[in-house]
C-alpha positions, 0 to 999 in steps of 0.5 A, spaced: 304 573 365 303 567 368 297 562 367 293 561 374 292 554 375 285 552 377 286 545 378 291 539 379 288 533 377 292 526 379 291 519 375 294 513 374 293 511 367 296 505 363 302 507 358 299 509 351 292 507 352 289 513 355 282 514 353 276 518 354 272 512 358 272 513 366 278 515 370 280 520 364 274 523 361 270 524 368 276 528 371 278 532 365 271 533 363 269 537 369 275 542 369 272 543 361 279 541 358 280 538 351 280 530 353 281 527 346 288 532 345 290 529 353 290 523 350 293 524 344 299 527 348 300 522 353 299 516 348 305 520 344 309 520 350 309 514 353 309 509 347 314 504 348 312 504 356 306 498 354 304 494 360 306 500 366 301 503 369 303 511 370 302 517 375 300 524 371 299 530 374 295 535 370 295 542 372 288 546 368 289 553 367 283 559 367 283 559 359 282 551 360 289 549 357 293 544 361 300 541 361 301 535 365 307 531 368 308 524 367 312 520 373 315 514 375 311 508 375 309 505 382 315 501 385 309 495 387 308 495 378 315 495 377 316 489 383 311 485 380 314 486 373 321 484 376 318 478 379 314 476 374 307 476 378 300 478 376 298 480 383 301 481 390 300 476 396 293 477 400 297 475 406 304 479 406 309 476 411 306 470 411 306 467 404 312 469 400 309 469 392 316 471 389 323 473 389 327 479 386 335 480 387 338 486 390 340 488 383 334 488 381 331 492 388 337 497 386 334 498 378 328 499 381 330 505 386 334 508 381 328 509 376 325 511 382 330 517 385 326 523 382 319 521 385 322 519 392 323 522 398 330 521 399 336 524 395 340 517 398 340 511 394 341 507 400 335 509 403 331 509 396 333 501 396 330 501 403 324 504 401 323 499 395 325 493 399 320 495 404 314 495 399 317 488 396 316 486 404 309 488 404 307 485 397 310 478 399 316 478 395 323 476 398 329 480 397 335 475 395 343 477 397 
């Protein structure tokens, strides 16, 4: 018989750096999940992706066990990394703070294909370009 899901928790956690401190500890603790077990499993699965913030969806079951799915990093994080920026523009549309190439945007779109709401690569590229525009990043090419 399938286990009954009692909660779904969505968090953004730095790769290989999950620890019991907020936001992980309080979110899992209120559902009775073993926090250290989650942290160890998450850190093990995200080794080698240092510096990325990864969305994770945790399903908590009746017997306090859990499973989780790690999604691809947000487009904004990938764009900032491609453009070598620390943060996005505060006045997007007026101030250009970085540039990325069409090829970089295409790579980001390919990486995001499983989590984006289209199966068409051209549409995914347009979505990533829109995110870049809203961050003050220009797409060249």
